C-alpha positions in Angstrom: 5.3 41.8 -53.9 7.0 39.2 -51.8 5.1 36.0 -51.0 5.1 34.6 -47.5 6.2 31.0 -46.9 5.6 28.8 -43.8 3.5 29.1 -40.7 3.0 32.2 -38.6 3.8 32.2 -34.9 0.1 31.8 -33.9 -0.2 28.8 -36.3 2.9 27.2 -34.7 1.4 27.7 -31.2 -1.9 26.0 -32.4 0.0 23.1 -33.9 2.2 22.6 -30.8 -0.9 22.8 -28.5 -2.6 20.1 -30.5 0.5 17.9 -30.4 0.9 18.5 -26.7 -2.7 17.6 -26.0 -2.3 14.2 -27.8 1.0 13.5 -26.0 -0.7 14.2 -22.7 -3.6 11.9 -23.5 -1.1 9.2 -24.7 0.8 9.5 -21.4 -2.4 8.9 -19.5 -3.9 6.1 -21.7 -0.9 4.0 -22.7 -0.1 2.6 -19.2 -3.7 1.4 -18.8 -3.5 -0.5 -22.1 -0.2 -2.0 -21.1 -1.7 -3.1 -17.8 -4.7 -4.6 -19.7 -2.2 -6.5 -21.9 -0.7 -8.0 -18.7 -4.2 -9.0 -17.5 -4.8 -10.8 -20.8 -1.4 -12.6 -20.6 -2.2 -13.7 -17.0 -5.6 -15.0 -18.1 -4.2 -16.9 -21.1 -1.5 -18.4 -18.9 -4.2 -20.2 -16.9 -5.0 -22.1 -20.1 -1.5 -23.7 -20.0 -1.9 -24.7 -16.3 -2.1 -28.5 -15.9 -5.5 -29.8 -14.5 -6.8 -26.3 -14.1 -10.3 -27.3 -14.9 -10.3 -29.8 -12.0 -9.2 -27.3 -9.3 -11.8 -25.6 -7.1 -13.0 -22.2 -8.1 -11.5 -20.6 -5.0 -8.1 -22.0 -5.9 -8.4 -20.7 -9.4 -9.3 -17.3 -8.1 -6.3 -17.3 -5.7 -4.0 -18.4 -8.4 -5.2 -15.7 -10.7 -4.8 -12.9 -8.1 -1.3 -14.2 -7.1 -0.3 -13.8 -10.8 -1.8 -10.3 -10.8 0.3 -9.4 -7.8 3.4 -10.9 -9.4 2.8 -8.9 -12.6 2.1 -5.7 -10.5 -1.5 -5.4 -11.7 -3.3 -3.3 -9.2 -6.9 -2.0 -9.1 -8.8 -5.2 -9.9 -11.3 -6.2 -7.2 -12.5 -9.8 -6.6 -16.0 -8.6 -7.7 -14.6 -7.8 -11.2 -13.5 -11.4 -11.7 -16.3 -13.8 -12.2 -15.6 -17.6 -12.3 -18.4 -20.0 -13.1 -18.4 -23.7 -13.7 -21.1 -25.3 -15.8 -20.8 -29.0 -16.7 -17.2 -29.5 -17.8 -16.5 -25.9 -18.7 -15.1 -23.3 -16.4 -15.6 -19.7 -17.5 -13.5 -16.9 -16.2 -14.7 -13.3 -17.0 -12.9 -10.2 -16.1 -14.9 -6.9 -16.6 -13.5 -3.6 -15.4 -13.2 0.1 -16.1 -10.4 2.5 -15.7 -10.8 6.3 -15.5 -7.9 8.6 -16.1 -8.1 12.4 -15.7 -6.9 14.5 -18.6 -7.4 18.1 -17.6 -9.7 19.7 -15.1 -13.0 17.7 -15.1 -12.2 15.9 -18.4 -11.6 12.2 -18.0 -11.1 9.2 -20.3 -13.1 6.1 -19.5 -11.8 2.8 -20.8 -13.8 -0.5 -20.4 -12.2 -3.9 -20.7 -13.9 -7.3 -21.0 -12.0 -10.5 -21.2 -13.3 -14.1 -21.1 -11.6 -17.5 -21.0 -13.3 -20.9 -21.2 -11.4 -23.9 -19.8 -12.7 -27.3 -20.9 -12.2 -30.3 -18.6 -10.0 -33.0 -20.0 
């Protein structure tokens, strides 16, 4: 009797379906994480801004959103960016969620929280 080697046609279809599903999820999720990486870079760039802790909160907010526009970061509202000043420390917090549809009524929800503290010189 001859032994069979390899996968059957149905097994190949199952494997290709699973691979296709993960590629589809990756194509939906990776751009969101790349955008979040840009948000982190913009936030960290404020740390290198001279005399940033002496500037008014409104000017810091405008500077932050201008950099978001330059880096083509869309979808962040002003309510999702919180800037507080307490004593000599300015705290910038960015909290936001992104939803991406996968198939039908299945979605992926990603939450991001970033925080930066600027200490007055």
